[in-house]
N, C-alpha and C positions, 0 to 999 in steps of 0.2 A: 742942190736945194730944190731944183724944180721935181724930183722924182720924190722927195717927200710931203711937197704942196701935192703932188698928183696922185701919193697913194692914199693920204687923209683924206683928199676929194671923194676918194672910190669907199672909204668908210673903214678901211685899212688904216688901224692906228699902229705904232711900232710901241711893245713896250719895252720894260726894262730886263736884261737876261741876265741869268746866273752866272758869274764869271767862274765858278767851280768847272775842275774838269772830273777825269774817272781813270781807273786803271785802263791801261790800251790806247791811250791818247781819245779819249772818246769826254767832248762835253756834255754838260747838265743840258737838257733841252728845256729847263721851266723857264717860263719868263710870267711878267706882271697879269698876262693873261691867261694863265694855267691855272684850273679852278682846283680849289683848294690848297694854292700853295700861295704862301705871302714872300715877299721881295725884302729884305734887310740892308741897310747901307750901312756901310764899314764905319765903325765906332771912330768918333774922331780924339777919345781917351786912349794915349800913348803905352797905357801897358795891356789894352787891347788889343789894338788895331794890328801890329805885329803878329799878332797870334794867329788872327783873322788870314794877313797875308800867307803864312808859314803853311795853314790848312790846303790854301790856293795852292803853294807854289812846291807842295807835295807833286803833284799832277804836270803842273806848268810852270818848270823851272826857273822861268827868265821873266814870270810875271810881277809887274808891280800895280799896285792899287790906282787908281784916279778917284777924283771927287765922285764919280758916277757911279762907282764899282758897286754891286749888290750880289750878296748871296741869297737864296732862296732858302727856305721852312725845311726843305727834305735836309738839309746836311745838319740840322738840330735835331738833342735828343727832345721826346716828349716835355722831360723835367727843364728842359732851358725856357718854356714857356709858362707862362702864368694867366688865369683866367681874370677879366677884371668886367665888370659891369660897365655900360655904354648906356649913355643916359643922352637922349636928341631932345633939347629942349621944344621943337615943335610939336615931337609927339610924346608928351609925357607919362603918360598912360604906357608906351612901350619901352621895356626896357629888353636889352640884347646885353651877351657877355662876347665880349674880345681878346682874343688872343695874341698877347702882349711878350715880345721875346725878352727875359731877363737882363738885367743889366749886369757885365761881365760876361756872359755866355759863350761860350768857345765853340764853334763850330769842328763837328766830330764824325759825321756820317758821310762814307761817300755813296750816296744814292744811286749813281749808274750802275746799272745791271752790266758786266760784260760778258757774252757770252752768247749764244741761238736762245731765241725768244721760242717759248712753249706755246704750239698752238693745238688750239681744239680740234680735236678728230672729226672726222665728219660721219655721219649717220651709218654710211655704206665700211668705214673703216671699223665701227665699234661692232656692226653686225658680224662684221668679218673674224675680229677679234672676240666675240662670243663663241662664236661659230669652232675655231679653232680652238678656244679655253674646255668647249662642251665635247670635242672631238679627246683632247687632252685626257681629260676627267674619264671621261669612256674607256679611253684604253687603260687606264691606270686603275677601274673598279675590275677591267675584263683581266687583267694579269694579275690582280688580287684574290680575284671572287669571291669579293665582299659584297658586290650588291647587282641584281640585274641591269642587264644595259637600259636604258629609255629607250621606248620603241618612237621610231620616226611618226610623225600624221602623215598619212597617204593623203596626197594631191587630191584635189576633186574636180569634177566640170563644175565653172562656173554657172551655169544654166541647168544641168537636172541632177547636180551634185552626186554623177556616177564615180567612183573612185578612175585616176587617171594612170596609165600605164604608156610607157614610150614603146608601142607597138604600132603592128599597121593598124590592128582595133584603133587604138587612139586616134590616129591620120582619120581615116575614117569616120570617127565618132564627132570630130573635131568639125571636117567637110562637110556633113550632115548638118550641124549646127550653124556652120556658118549659111548653107542653103537657104536652110530653115530662113533664116533672118535676111536673105538677100528675096526672097520668095513673098514674106511678109512686106519687104520694103515696096518692092513693086507694087503687088497688092492695096496697099496703101495709095499708089499715086491714080 
């Protein structure tokens, strides 16, 4: 009890968690604080409640619903919801629409995705992939002889725009530039 009071005092409020599980013994991570997700209590209707429980028991066989059990909106089809106008008497000029779960709707969607998550590739990996693709295309063109190979742009010195070559001349050229910068630096002091 003390932990609950401390967590609320720190601004952490515990929400309701979805009771559904997914393939591979993975639980649904949605809760009442998840943006864009709504929570729905188990219905009291004796014909629908067992169907909801059966849906949860597909991945959690021993589970039994309690009075606080909820399922998130991710487990329902879009057609299981209806849009209704919501009217606030304090602000009569504002009308909003709310999504309501239709009476008798049965959950049917396993929303937990199992398997590896797809990650975005970095800029470096993208460049490497583009380079490999270009090389493969160049080899293909070379072997078929259909188009001339694209010429690589020659690297240039950033100061004088002279073509760079990885030779002794290039090293001397680079050292001269550095010496010029060194001289200018000490000249300004």
